C-alpha positions as CSV (number, residue, x, y, z in Angstrom):
1,X,8.7,-48.5,20.3
2,X,10.7,-45.7,18.9
3,X,13.4,-44.1,21.2
4,X,16.0,-41.4,21.0
5,X,19.6,-42.2,22.4
6,X,22.7,-39.7,22.8
7,X,26.1,-41.0,23.1
8,X,29.4,-39.5,23.6
9,X,32.2,-41.8,23.1
10,X,35.9,-40.6,23.3
11,X,39.4,-41.6,24.6
12,X,40.6,-39.2,27.0
13,X,43.7,-37.7,25.7
14,X,45.3,-36.4,29.1
15,X,49.1,-36.3,28.9
16,X,50.9,-36.1,32.0
17,X,52.5,-32.7,31.7
18,X,56.3,-33.4,32.8
19,X,57.6,-29.7,33.2
20,X,57.1,-26.6,35.2
21,X,58.4,-23.6,33.6
22,X,58.7,-20.3,35.6
23,X,60.3,-17.0,34.1
24,X,59.7,-14.0,35.8
25,X,61.0,-10.9,33.8
26,X,61.5,-7.7,35.1
27,X,63.5,-4.3,35.2
28,X,66.2,-4.2,37.7
29,X,69.0,-2.3,38.5
30,X,72.3,-3.3,37.5
31,X,73.3,-5.2,40.8
32,X,70.5,-7.7,40.8
33,X,72.3,-10.2,38.4
34,X,75.2,-10.2,40.6
35,X,73.3,-10.4,43.6
36,X,71.4,-13.2,42.3
37,X,74.6,-14.9,41.2
38,X,76.2,-14.7,44.8
39,X,72.9,-15.9,46.5
40,X,73.0,-19.1,44.4
41,X,77.0,-19.4,45.2
42,X,76.2,-19.1,48.9
43,X,73.2,-20.9,49.6
44,X,73.2,-23.8,51.8
45,X,71.4,-27.1,51.6
46,X,68.9,-27.6,54.5
47,X,68.0,-31.0,55.7
48,X,64.3,-32.0,55.4
49,X,62.8,-33.7,58.2
50,X,61.4,-37.1,57.5
51,X,57.8,-37.2,57.8
52,X,55.7,-40.1,59.7
53,X,53.3,-42.1,57.1
54,X,50.9,-45.0,57.4
55,X,50.7,-47.8,54.9
56,X,48.0,-48.1,52.6
57,X,45.7,-50.8,52.9
58,X,46.0,-53.8,50.9
59,X,43.8,-54.0,47.8
60,X,41.9,-57.0,46.2
61,X,41.0,-57.2,42.6
62,X,38.5,-59.8,41.9
63,X,38.5,-61.9,38.6
64,X,35.1,-61.9,36.5
65,X,35.4,-65.6,36.0
66,X,35.7,-66.6,39.6
67,X,32.3,-64.9,40.4
68,X,30.0,-67.5,41.9
69,X,26.7,-68.3,40.9
70,X,25.0,-66.6,44.1
71,X,26.7,-63.6,43.6
72,X,25.8,-63.4,40.0
73,X,22.0,-64.1,41.0
74,X,22.0,-60.8,43.2
75,X,22.8,-58.6,40.4
76,X,21.3,-60.6,37.4
77,X,18.6,-58.6,35.2
78,X,15.9,-61.3,34.6
79,X,14.2,-59.3,31.9
80,X,17.0,-60.0,29.4
81,X,17.9,-63.6,30.1
82,X,15.1,-65.1,27.7
83,X,16.3,-62.6,24.9
84,X,19.0,-62.5,22.4
85,X,19.8,-59.3,20.2
86,X,22.2,-58.6,17.6
87,X,24.5,-55.7,18.8
88,X,24.1,-52.8,16.5
89,X,27.5,-51.1,15.4
90,X,26.1,-47.7,16.8
91,X,26.2,-49.0,20.2
92,X,29.7,-50.4,20.0
93,X,32.4,-49.1,22.5
94,X,35.5,-49.1,20.2
95,X,37.9,-47.3,22.9
96,X,38.9,-48.3,26.1
97,X,37.6,-45.1,27.7
98,X,33.8,-44.1,27.1
99,X,31.7,-41.9,28.8
100,X,28.4,-41.4,27.2
101,X,24.7,-40.3,27.8
102,X,21.7,-42.1,27.1
103,X,17.7,-42.4,27.3
104,X,16.2,-46.0,28.3
105,X,12.8,-45.8,26.8
106,X,12.6,-50.0,26.1
107,X,13.1,-52.5,28.3
108,X,17.3,-52.5,27.7
109,X,20.2,-50.9,26.1
110,X,23.2,-53.0,25.3
111,X,26.8,-51.5,24.4
112,X,29.2,-54.1,22.9
113,X,32.7,-54.3,24.1
114,X,36.0,-56.0,23.0
115,X,38.8,-56.6,25.0
116,X,42.1,-58.2,23.7
117,X,43.9,-59.2,26.9
118,X,42.9,-59.1,30.5
119,X,42.1,-55.4,31.7
120,X,41.3,-54.5,35.3
121,X,38.1,-52.7,34.1
122,X,36.0,-49.7,35.9
123,X,32.2,-49.2,35.3
124,X,29.8,-46.7,36.9
125,X,26.2,-45.5,36.0
126,X,24.5,-42.3,36.8
127,X,20.6,-41.7,36.3
128,X,17.5,-39.8,37.0
129,X,16.3,-43.4,37.6
130,X,18.0,-45.1,40.7
131,X,16.4,-48.5,39.8
132,X,18.7,-48.7,36.6
133,X,21.4,-51.0,36.6
134,X,24.5,-51.6,34.2
135,X,25.3,-55.2,34.0
136,X,28.0,-57.2,32.3
137,X,26.8,-59.9,29.7
138,X,28.7,-62.2,27.6
139,X,28.2,-62.2,23.8
140,X,27.5,-65.2,21.7
141,X,29.4,-66.3,19.0
142,X,26.8,-65.2,16.5
143,X,26.9,-61.6,18.0
144,X,23.8,-62.1,19.9
145,X,23.4,-61.4,23.8
146,X,24.4,-64.5,26.0
147,X,24.2,-64.9,29.7
148,X,25.0,-62.3,32.7
149,X,28.6,-62.3,33.9
150,X,27.1,-61.7,37.2
151,X,29.1,-58.1,37.5
152,X,27.9,-54.8,37.3
153,X,26.6,-51.7,39.3
154,X,23.5,-49.8,40.7
155,X,22.9,-46.7,39.3
156,X,24.1,-43.5,41.3
157,X,26.5,-45.7,43.2
158,X,29.9,-45.9,43.4
159,X,32.0,-47.5,40.5
160,X,32.9,-51.1,40.6
161,X,36.1,-52.8,39.3
162,X,37.0,-56.3,38.3
163,X,39.7,-58.0,36.3
164,X,38.0,-59.1,33.2
165,X,39.6,-61.8,30.5
166,X,39.9,-61.1,26.8
167,X,36.7,-61.3,25.2
168,X,33.4,-59.9,23.7
169,X,30.8,-58.6,25.9
170,X,28.0,-56.2,26.4
171,X,27.2,-53.5,29.1
172,X,23.4,-53.8,29.3
173,X,21.6,-50.7,31.1
174,X,18.2,-52.0,32.2
175,X,16.5,-53.0,35.7
176,X,15.4,-56.1,37.4
177,X,11.9,-55.7,36.2
178,X,12.5,-54.5,32.7
179,X,9.7,-51.8,33.6
180,X,12.2,-49.1,34.6
181,X,13.0,-46.0,32.2
182,X,15.2,-42.9,32.5
183,X,18.2,-41.0,31.3
184,X,21.6,-42.2,32.2
185,X,25.3,-41.5,31.9
186,X,27.7,-44.6,31.3
187,X,31.1,-44.4,32.5
188,X,33.5,-47.4,31.4
189,X,37.2,-47.3,32.0
190,X,38.9,-50.7,30.5
191,X,42.4,-48.9,29.4
192,X,44.6,-50.7,32.1
193,X,46.0,-54.3,32.2
194,X,45.3,-56.7,35.1
195,X,48.2,-57.2,37.6
196,X,47.7,-53.7,39.4
197,X,48.3,-53.9,43.2
198,X,46.7,-50.5,44.2
199,X,44.2,-47.7,42.7
200,X,46.1,-44.6,43.1
201,X,43.3,-42.4,41.7
202,X,40.2,-42.1,39.3
203,X,38.4,-39.2,38.2
204,X,34.6,-39.2,39.2
205,X,33.1,-39.8,35.6
206,X,36.5,-42.5,35.1
207,X,38.1,-40.8,32.3
208,X,41.3,-41.1,34.0
209,X,42.2,-44.0,36.1
210,X,45.6,-44.2,37.8
211,X,46.8,-47.7,39.1
212,X,50.1,-48.7,40.9
213,X,52.0,-52.0,39.7
214,X,55.2,-51.8,41.3
215,X,58.2,-49.4,41.4
216,X,58.8,-49.1,37.6
217,X,55.1,-49.0,36.5
218,X,52.3,-46.8,37.5
219,X,49.9,-46.5,34.6
220,X,47.3,-43.8,33.7
221,X,44.9,-44.9,31.2
222,X,47.5,-47.6,29.9
223,X,50.5,-45.4,29.9
224,X,53.4,-45.7,32.3
225,X,53.8,-42.1,33.8
226,X,57.0,-43.1,35.3
227,X,58.5,-43.3,31.5
228,X,60.2,-39.9,31.0
229,X,59.0,-38.2,34.0
230,X,60.7,-35.0,34.4
231,X,60.4,-32.0,36.5
232,X,61.9,-28.4,35.1
233,X,62.1,-25.1,36.5
234,X,63.8,-21.9,34.7
235,X,63.9,-18.5,36.1
236,X,65.4,-15.7,34.5
237,X,65.9,-11.9,35.5
238,X,66.6,-9.2,33.1
239,X,68.4,-6.1,33.5
240,X,69.4,-3.3,30.8
241,X,72.7,-4.8,30.1
242,X,72.2,-8.4,30.8
243,X,70.5,-11.2,32.8
244,X,70.9,-13.8,35.4
245,X,69.3,-17.0,35.0
246,X,68.8,-20.5,37.3
247,X,67.7,-23.6,35.5
248,X,67.0,-27.1,37.1
249,X,65.8,-30.3,36.1
250,X,65.3,-34.0,37.3
251,X,64.3,-36.9,35.1
252,X,63.2,-39.9,37.1
253,X,65.2,-43.1,36.3
254,X,64.5,-45.4,39.3
255,X,62.1,-44.9,42.2
256,X,62.6,-46.0,45.7
257,X,59.2,-45.2,47.1
258,X,55.4,-44.2,46.2
259,X,53.3,-42.1,48.4
260,X,49.9,-40.2,48.5
261,X,49.7,-37.2,50.7
262,X,48.4,-33.2,50.6
263,X,51.3,-30.9,49.7
264,X,51.2,-27.0,49.8
265,X,53.8,-24.4,49.4
266,X,54.5,-20.9,50.5
267,X,54.5,-20.4,46.4
268,X,50.7,-20.1,45.6
269,X,49.9,-23.5,44.7
270,X,48.8,-26.7,46.5
271,X,48.0,-30.1,45.5
272,X,45.6,-31.5,48.1
273,X,45.4,-34.8,46.1
274,X,49.2,-35.5,45.7
275,X,51.2,-38.3,44.3
276,X,54.9,-38.2,45.6
277,X,57.4,-40.4,43.7
278,X,60.6,-40.8,45.7
279,X,63.5,-40.6,43.6
280,X,66.3,-43.4,43.7
281,X,68.3,-42.5,40.8
282,X,68.0,-39.7,38.1
283,X,69.5,-37.3,35.9
284,X,70.3,-34.2,37.5
285,X,71.0,-30.8,36.2
286,X,71.7,-27.4,38.1
287,X,73.0,-24.5,36.2
288,X,73.4,-20.9,37.1
289,X,74.2,-18.3,34.5
290,X,75.1,-14.5,34.5
291,X,75.3,-12.4,31.2
292,X,76.5,-8.9,31.1
293,X,77.3,-6.7,27.9
294,X,78.2,-3.1,28.6
295,X,79.5,-1.4,25.6
296,X,81.1,-4.1,24.2
297,X,82.8,-5.3,27.6
298,X,81.1,-8.9,27.7
299,X,80.9,-11.0,30.8
300,X,79.1,-14.3,30.4
301,X,79.6,-17.0,33.4
302,X,77.7,-20.6,33.6
303,X,78.2,-22.5,36.5
304,X,77.1,-26.1,36.6
305,X,77.7,-27.1,40.2
306,X,74.9,-27.8,42.3
307,X,74.3,-27.2,46.1
308,X,76.5,-30.0,47.1
309,X,79.5,-28.9,45.2
310,X,79.2,-31.6,42.4
311,X,79.0,-30.9,38.8
312,X,75.9,-31.4,37.0
313,X,74.5,-32.9,34.6
314,X,75.1,-36.0,36.7
315,X,73.6,-39.0,37.6
316,X,71.6,-38.3,40.9
317,X,71.6,-41.1,43.6
318,X,75.2,-42.5,43.2
319,X,76.8,-40.0,45.5
320,X,76.5,-40.7,49.3
321,X,75.6,-37.2,49.8
322,X,72.3,-37.5,47.6
323,X,70.3,-39.0,50.4
324,X,72.1,-37.2,53.4
325,X,69.5,-34.4,53.7
326,X,66.2,-36.2,53.2
327,X,64.1,-37.6,50.5
328,X,63.8,-36.3,47.2
329,X,60.2,-36.1,45.7
330,X,58.6,-35.3,42.4
331,X,55.1,-34.2,42.9
332,X,52.2,-34.6,41.2
333,X,48.9,-32.8,41.5
334,X,46.5,-35.6,40.9
335,X,43.6,-33.0,40.4
336,X,45.5,-31.3,37.2
337,X,47.6,-34.3,36.8
338,X,50.6,-32.2,36.2
339,X,54.0,-32.0,37.9
340,X,54.1,-29.2,40.2
341,X,57.4,-29.3,42.3
342,X,60.4,-31.3,43.2
343,X,60.4,-31.3,47.0
344,X,64.1,-31.9,47.4
345,X,67.0,-30.4,49.6
346,X,68.7,-30.0,46.1
347,X,66.0,-27.6,45.0
348,X,67.5,-24.2,45.4
349,X,64.1,-22.8,46.5
350,X,64.5,-25.0,49.6
351,X,67.7,-23.9,50.5
352,X,68.7,-21.6,53.4
353,X,68.4,-18.7,50.7
354,X,65.6,-20.0,48.7
355,X,63.0,-18.9,51.4
356,X,60.3,-21.4,50.1
357,X,58.3,-23.5,52.8
358,X,56.2,-26.4,52.5
359,X,53.3,-28.4,54.4
360,X,53.3,-32.3,53.8
361,X,50.5,-34.0,55.7
362,X,48.2,-37.3,55.4
363,X,51.1,-39.1,53.8
364,X,50.3,-42.9,52.8
365,X,53.0,-45.1,51.5
366,X,51.8,-47.3,48.6
367,X,55.1,-49.0,48.1
């Protein structure tokens, strides 16, 4: 039977954006730089209150090789068990992340996948026919379709996940009777290794899956987002004869806690699905600068002292005052996957003069 299939395969290349840059530029009277300089100098740290949180429920991740025969029978596609087929290279998934459209016009379609290590794999199927199934099958040594592993999903249901050992497999799209047909979208993500303890977030099409492993490892599609995690903020105010500026940055070195919650700020942005990284140690920079040139009379001041009176850049987390005023979170918006804020008493915007307010609700502690 002749049929046409459309397949789209790609690796989602979403890089976590580690910085926020704000550069408001405007004309002002000659006193503006000095006013900004004095505000920064006189700003006082405000304590941030502790916020109650709930503990995230323990999550269990099953292993493919531990599925019982009874469980396998419930989701097997009997119409394919007596048949073996060579997996064509056209239907081979070569990347760990796959989102593809297809049309089932025969008894089943098959997509070959190979894993070089044990991976926590996610699978989902959407279809115009709710009777379709996506089942993971073993592949024989000769490349033909083997037996069902017993793991898979029903069309238009939620995604499923399981730890899959290294090996060659095939995702088979079909039905219990072998008679069902329809269009479908296959979604597959096997980019993260096994060993995760919690699911932080996954997109509806599984193009991004974020998993928590421990306080030093949070992986998004295989990449540890804590490596090089950094927040930056720069503001500059220009005048006819100069400028004043404030620069702040925090690079994460060690983490003391990880939370999920809903964050909003008086600045016009919010992160209803936020990941909060509570910093234990990091590289901290705080600088105010002031430049003025009036007919060759130059004044240039660069002040590297933070709000606690300590000179930066310095290792944050080594002074007793670093945690005296409350937690210090780098906030990641999970919807845009961007760093959106450094929620900390050491951020100028949350000082007595900074004027910024915030709301943090639905806090859940992952670890």
